[in-house]
C-alpha positions as CSV (number, residue, x, y, z in Angstrom):
1,A,-52.7,60.8,187.5
2,P,-49.0,61.3,188.5
3,V,-48.1,61.2,192.2
4,E,-47.6,64.7,193.6
5,A,-44.4,65.9,195.1
6,H,-43.4,63.9,198.1
7,S,-40.4,62.3,199.8
8,H,-39.9,59.2,202.0
9,H,-37.2,57.6,204.1
10,A,-37.2,54.5,202.0
11,I,-35.3,54.0,198.8
12,Q,-37.6,53.7,195.8
13,V,-36.8,51.5,192.8
14,S,-39.4,51.7,190.0
15,L,-39.4,49.7,186.8
16,G,-41.6,50.2,183.8
17,L,-42.6,46.6,182.9
18,N,-44.1,47.5,179.5
19,A,-43.6,51.3,179.2
20,P,-41.3,53.8,180.7
21,V,-41.9,55.4,184.1
22,R,-41.4,59.2,184.5
23,F,-39.8,61.1,187.4
24,R,-38.8,64.6,188.2
25,P,-37.3,66.2,191.2
26,A,-40.0,68.4,192.9
27,A,-38.3,71.7,191.8
28,D,-37.8,70.6,188.2
29,P,-40.6,71.3,185.6
30,S,-39.2,68.6,183.2
31,W,-40.1,64.9,183.3
32,T,-37.5,62.3,182.5
33,E,-38.4,58.8,181.3
34,Y,-36.7,55.8,182.7
35,R,-37.0,52.0,182.1
36,G,-35.8,51.8,185.7
37,A,-34.9,54.4,188.3
38,M,-33.7,54.5,191.9
39,I,-34.8,57.4,194.1
40,P,-32.7,58.0,197.2
41,P,-34.1,58.7,200.7
42,H,-35.6,62.1,201.4
43,L,-35.4,63.3,197.8
44,E,-38.6,65.2,197.0
45,H,-39.9,64.0,193.7
46,E,-42.9,63.3,191.5
47,F,-43.7,60.0,189.9
48,D,-45.8,59.1,186.8
49,G,-46.3,55.4,186.1
50,T,-49.5,55.9,184.1
51,Q,-48.1,54.9,180.7
52,G,-48.1,51.2,181.5
53,V,-47.6,48.6,184.2
54,S,-44.8,49.4,186.6
55,A,-43.3,47.8,189.7
56,T,-42.2,49.9,192.7
57,I,-40.1,48.4,195.4
58,F,-39.3,50.2,198.7
59,C,-36.2,49.4,200.7
60,E,-34.8,50.7,204.0
61,P,-31.6,52.6,203.4
62,E,-30.0,51.1,206.5
63,S,-30.4,47.5,205.3
64,E,-27.7,45.6,203.4
65,V,-29.7,45.9,200.2
66,G,-30.2,49.6,200.8
67,R,-26.6,50.3,201.5
68,S,-25.7,48.5,198.3
69,L,-28.2,50.5,196.2
70,L,-26.9,53.8,197.6
71,A,-23.3,52.9,197.1
72,R,-24.0,52.0,193.5
73,F,-26.5,54.7,192.5
74,G,-25.7,57.6,194.8
75,T,-27.6,59.6,197.4
76,E,-28.2,62.9,195.8
77,A,-30.4,62.5,192.7
78,I,-32.7,60.2,190.8
79,A,-30.5,57.6,189.0
80,G,-31.4,55.5,186.0
81,V,-30.8,51.7,186.2
82,P,-28.9,50.5,183.1
83,E,-31.1,49.4,180.3
84,E,-29.5,45.9,180.0
85,E,-30.3,45.2,183.7
86,C,-33.8,46.6,183.4
87,A,-34.7,44.3,180.5
88,E,-34.0,41.2,182.5
89,L,-35.6,42.5,185.7
90,C,-38.7,43.6,183.8
91,R,-39.0,40.2,182.1
92,S,-38.8,38.5,185.5
93,L,-41.2,40.8,187.3
94,R,-43.7,40.9,184.3
95,A,-43.8,37.0,184.3
96,I,-44.5,37.0,188.1
97,Y,-47.2,39.7,187.6
98,E,-48.9,38.0,184.7
99,S,-48.9,34.6,186.4
100,S,-50.6,36.0,189.5
101,A,-47.8,34.4,191.5
102,P,-47.7,35.2,195.3
103,D,-45.9,38.3,196.4
104,A,-43.3,36.2,198.1
105,D,-42.0,35.3,194.6
106,L,-40.8,38.8,194.2
107,A,-38.2,38.2,196.9
108,S,-36.4,35.9,194.5
109,T,-35.8,38.6,191.8
110,P,-32.4,40.4,191.6
111,V,-34.0,43.8,192.4
112,A,-34.9,42.4,195.8
113,S,-31.2,41.8,196.5
114,G,-29.8,45.2,195.4
115,L,-29.6,44.7,191.7
């Protein structure tokens, strides 16, 4: 089931590894599909990742990575990650997931360093 309306201090980056993820701002009745999306801090939103396997990474907005993400994607709305970047990120993350590699391996992916 989709995750109900909520917000958090952390930046959320979600990637659909084999199917899109869907988001909507809490006040919006329409869902939008993304291959990858960045949700800024304190933005009330709903999330639906039930269409496939997804990866969600949370990042502190005050960190170097967080500041980079906010400078690139903005602070006011859900932002889509460009498709060409998602394709490579999803391939890398899917390979880690499918190999049952340790979580520490995720730290070497580009998404962990601010895209």
